[in-house]
C-alpha positions as CSV (number, residue, x, y, z in Angstrom):
1,M,-116.0,160.9,155.2
2,K,-116.0,157.9,157.5
3,P,-116.2,154.3,155.9
4,I,-119.7,152.9,155.6
5,I,-119.9,149.4,156.9
6,T,-122.6,147.0,155.7
7,C,-123.0,143.2,155.9
8,F,-124.7,140.9,153.5
9,A,-124.4,137.4,152.1
10,L,-122.7,137.0,148.7
11,F,-120.0,134.6,147.5
12,L,-117.4,136.1,145.2
13,T,-114.2,134.7,143.9
14,L,-110.8,136.2,142.9
15,S,-107.3,134.7,142.9
16,L,-104.9,135.7,145.7
17,L,-103.0,134.0,148.6
18,V,-103.6,131.0,150.9
19,S,-106.5,130.8,153.4
20,V,-105.8,131.9,157.0
21,A,-107.9,130.7,159.9
22,T,-108.7,131.8,163.4
23,A,-111.2,130.2,165.8
24,G,-112.9,128.5,162.9
25,V,-113.2,131.6,160.8
26,V,-111.4,131.6,157.4
27,L,-111.1,134.2,154.7
28,D,-110.1,132.6,151.4
29,P,-108.1,135.1,149.3
30,N,-110.4,134.2,146.5
31,D,-113.2,135.8,148.5
32,I,-111.8,139.3,148.6
33,S,-113.1,141.6,145.8
34,W,-113.9,145.2,145.1
35,V,-115.8,147.3,142.5
36,T,-116.1,151.0,141.8
37,E,-119.6,152.6,141.7
38,Q,-120.2,156.3,141.2
39,G,-116.8,157.3,142.8
40,V,-117.0,154.8,145.7
41,V,-115.0,151.6,145.9
42,I,-116.9,148.8,147.6
43,F,-114.7,146.1,149.2
44,T,-116.3,142.7,149.9
45,L,-114.8,140.2,152.4
46,N,-116.5,136.7,152.5
47,F,-115.7,135.0,155.8
48,Y,-116.5,131.3,156.4
49,N,-116.8,129.2,159.5
50,D,-115.2,125.8,158.7
51,G,-115.4,124.6,162.4
52,P,-117.9,122.3,164.0
53,T,-119.3,125.0,166.4
54,P,-120.4,128.6,166.1
55,S,-117.5,131.0,165.9
56,E,-116.9,133.8,168.4
57,L,-117.4,137.5,167.9
58,Q,-114.3,138.9,166.3
59,S,-113.1,142.3,165.1
60,G,-110.9,143.2,162.2
61,E,-109.3,146.0,160.2
62,L,-108.8,146.6,156.5
63,F,-105.7,148.3,155.1
64,A,-105.1,149.7,151.6
65,Q,-101.8,150.0,149.7
66,E,-100.7,151.0,146.2
67,Y,-100.5,148.3,143.5
68,G,-97.5,146.0,144.1
69,A,-96.1,143.8,146.9
70,F,-94.3,143.9,150.2
71,L,-95.6,147.3,151.2
72,P,-96.4,148.5,154.8
73,N,-99.9,148.8,156.2
74,I,-100.2,152.6,156.6
75,T,-103.7,153.5,155.3
76,S,-106.5,152.0,157.4
77,I,-109.8,152.1,155.5
78,G,-112.2,150.3,157.9
79,I,-112.8,148.6,161.2
80,F,-115.4,145.9,161.2
81,E,-116.9,143.1,163.3
82,I,-117.6,139.5,162.4
83,P,-120.5,138.2,164.5
84,P,-120.7,134.5,165.6
85,I,-121.1,132.4,162.4
86,P,-122.9,129.0,162.5
87,P,-120.8,126.0,161.3
88,E,-120.3,125.8,157.5
89,S,-121.9,129.2,157.0
90,F,-120.8,132.5,155.5
91,F,-120.8,136.1,156.6
92,D,-119.9,139.1,154.3
93,V,-118.4,142.4,155.4
94,S,-118.6,145.3,152.9
95,V,-116.5,148.4,153.3
96,E,-117.2,151.5,151.2
97,I,-114.6,154.1,150.6
98,P,-114.6,157.2,148.3
99,Y,-112.2,156.5,145.4
100,D,-110.1,159.7,146.2
101,Q,-109.5,158.6,149.8
102,L,-107.6,155.5,148.8
103,P,-103.9,155.4,147.9
104,P,-103.5,156.4,144.3
105,S,-104.6,153.8,141.7
106,A,-101.7,152.5,139.6
107,E,-100.7,154.7,136.7
108,E,-101.6,153.3,133.3
109,R,-100.1,154.1,129.9
110,F,-101.0,153.0,126.4
111,D,-99.2,152.9,123.1
112,W,-102.5,153.4,121.3
113,D,-103.7,156.4,123.4
114,G,-104.7,159.6,121.6
115,P,-107.5,161.9,120.6
116,S,-108.2,160.2,117.3
117,K,-108.9,156.8,118.9
118,N,-112.3,155.2,119.6
119,A,-113.7,156.1,123.0
120,V,-114.6,152.4,123.6
121,C,-111.1,152.1,125.2
122,A,-111.7,155.0,127.6
123,K,-110.3,154.5,131.1
124,D,-112.1,152.1,133.4
125,W,-112.4,153.2,137.1
126,H,-111.3,150.1,138.8
127,W,-109.1,151.0,141.8
128,D,-105.8,149.2,141.1
129,G,-104.1,148.4,144.4
130,N,-103.7,146.1,147.4
131,V,-105.6,145.3,150.6
132,D,-104.6,143.5,153.8
133,V,-107.3,142.1,156.1
134,I,-106.4,141.5,159.7
135,W,-108.9,140.0,162.2
136,G,-109.3,138.0,165.4
137,I,-106.8,137.5,168.2
138,G,-103.3,137.1,166.9
139,P,-101.7,137.7,163.5
140,P,-104.1,136.2,160.9
141,A,-104.0,138.2,157.7
142,V,-104.9,137.8,154.1
143,Q,-103.7,140.0,151.2
144,S,-105.2,140.9,147.8
145,H,-103.4,142.5,144.9
146,I,-105.6,143.3,141.9
147,G,-105.4,145.5,138.9
148,T,-107.3,145.8,135.6
149,I,-106.3,147.3,132.3
150,Q,-107.6,147.6,128.8
151,V,-105.7,146.2,125.8
152,C,-106.3,147.1,122.1
153,P,-105.5,144.1,119.8
154,G,-102.9,144.9,117.2
155,Y,-102.3,148.5,118.4
156,G,-99.3,148.1,120.7
157,G,-99.0,147.6,124.5
158,S,-100.7,148.7,127.6
159,Y,-98.7,149.3,130.8
160,I,-99.6,149.4,134.5
161,H,-97.2,150.6,137.1
162,L,-96.3,148.6,140.3
163,I,-94.0,149.1,143.2
164,T,-92.3,146.7,145.7
165,G,-91.0,147.1,149.2
166,C,-88.8,144.1,149.5
167,N,-85.6,144.8,151.4
168,G,-83.7,142.1,149.6
169,N,-83.6,140.7,146.1
170,T,-86.9,139.6,144.5
171,T,-87.5,136.9,141.9
172,W,-90.6,136.9,139.7
173,A,-92.6,134.8,137.2
174,F,-95.8,135.2,135.2
175,T,-98.5,132.5,135.2
176,G,-101.9,132.2,133.6
177,V,-101.0,134.2,130.4
178,C,-103.8,133.5,127.9
179,A,-103.4,132.6,124.2
180,G,-103.2,135.7,122.1
181,F,-101.7,137.8,124.9
182,T,-98.0,138.7,125.5
183,V,-96.8,140.0,128.9
184,S,-93.5,141.2,130.3
185,L,-92.0,143.0,133.3
186,L,-90.2,146.3,132.6
187,D,-88.1,148.6,134.7
188,E,-88.9,152.4,135.0
189,T,-87.2,153.1,131.7
190,F,-89.4,150.5,129.9
191,N,-86.5,148.1,129.4
192,N,-86.8,144.4,130.3
193,A,-86.5,143.8,134.1
194,P,-83.7,141.5,135.2
195,A,-84.5,138.0,136.5
196,V,-83.6,139.1,140.0
197,L,-85.0,142.5,141.1
198,L,-83.0,144.7,143.4
199,P,-84.5,146.0,146.7
200,G,-87.3,148.5,146.3
201,F,-87.9,147.7,142.6
202,S,-90.6,149.6,140.7
203,G,-91.6,149.3,137.1
204,W,-94.3,148.3,134.7
205,I,-96.3,145.2,133.6
206,A,-96.5,145.4,129.8
207,I,-99.3,143.5,128.1
208,S,-100.5,143.3,124.5
209,A,-102.9,141.3,122.4
210,T,-102.4,140.1,118.8
211,A,-104.5,141.5,116.1
212,G,-107.7,139.5,115.6
213,T,-108.1,138.7,119.3
214,A,-111.8,138.9,120.0
215,L,-113.0,142.2,121.6
216,G,-114.3,141.8,125.1
217,T,-111.9,139.0,125.9
218,T,-110.6,139.1,129.5
219,C,-107.3,137.4,130.5
220,C,-106.5,137.3,134.3
221,L,-102.9,136.5,134.9
222,T,-100.6,136.5,137.9
223,L,-97.2,138.0,138.5
224,T,-95.7,136.2,141.5
225,L,-93.0,138.2,143.3
226,T,-90.9,136.2,145.9
227,C,-88.9,138.1,148.6
228,N,-87.0,136.3,151.2
229,G,-88.8,133.0,150.3
230,V,-92.2,134.6,150.6
231,P,-94.3,134.6,147.4
232,V,-96.9,137.3,146.8
233,P,-99.2,136.9,143.8
234,V,-100.1,140.2,142.0
235,K,-103.2,139.8,139.8
236,L,-103.9,141.7,136.6
237,C,-107.0,141.3,134.5
238,A,-106.7,142.6,130.9
239,T,-109.7,143.1,128.7
240,T,-109.5,143.7,124.9
241,C,-111.3,146.8,123.5
242,D,-111.5,148.6,120.2
243,C,-109.2,151.6,120.0
244,G,-109.0,151.8,116.2
245,P,-109.5,155.2,114.5
246,I,-113.2,155.8,113.6
247,E,-113.6,155.3,109.9
248,T,-115.2,158.1,107.9
249,E,-116.6,158.2,104.4
250,N,-116.7,161.0,101.9
251,R,-120.4,160.6,101.3
252,A,-122.7,162.6,103.7
253,W,-124.4,159.4,104.8
254,G,-121.0,157.9,105.7
255,S,-120.1,160.9,107.8
256,I,-123.4,160.7,109.7
257,K,-122.9,157.0,110.5
258,S,-119.4,157.8,111.8
259,L,-120.8,160.4,114.2
260,Y,-123.1,157.9,115.8
261,R,-120.8,154.9,116.1
């Protein structure tokens, strides 16, 4: 199935890298986003002309990668055009790709997973991965690395897998960790990762929430990975949900209530 390209005006924000400009056209990393609807992932790129004159017609390409950092552009998921944009105006490009035609979404694991748990914490269908946007004449590019995960307060950790392609050592740091949440970087054996990661590191981001953290709370944090002096922010948004066992009562009425929770 070929990518479906549509264009519309909509301003969206997410946290990623620095803006890159060409011929007056900029794409702020905060203006790259995607959602999954009925098995299709919809990517939205919000371009802006910050120059004093209309921009020129430009073409671009969108690449997708697995969740992580410093990975090569192998999977092209759409070629698009940016028409002339008036000064201080926006133009959005939307690229729609079937979920199963993208690189695999990051694996997730949960301490609280099991058949006796409440289905409120069922898997969400966000595609956890990276995109690179290249456009215009020359090398302008903007990257986006976004994952989402559910966290059950007081019931252990949630884990999302990530990979790196750095050919040297990588340093790392978390920022934006919210009150009530705990986060750490683990290696493939679920032990704490070292302060300096070896080339080609892969492992897990582990996140948990303390008991009593309000359900429906979303914490968006950033893991910044730095390879050869180049920092790449990998974003993870965790949302608390109720995974506790469904309570039952001996009385018939209590059993009926439990069936319809």
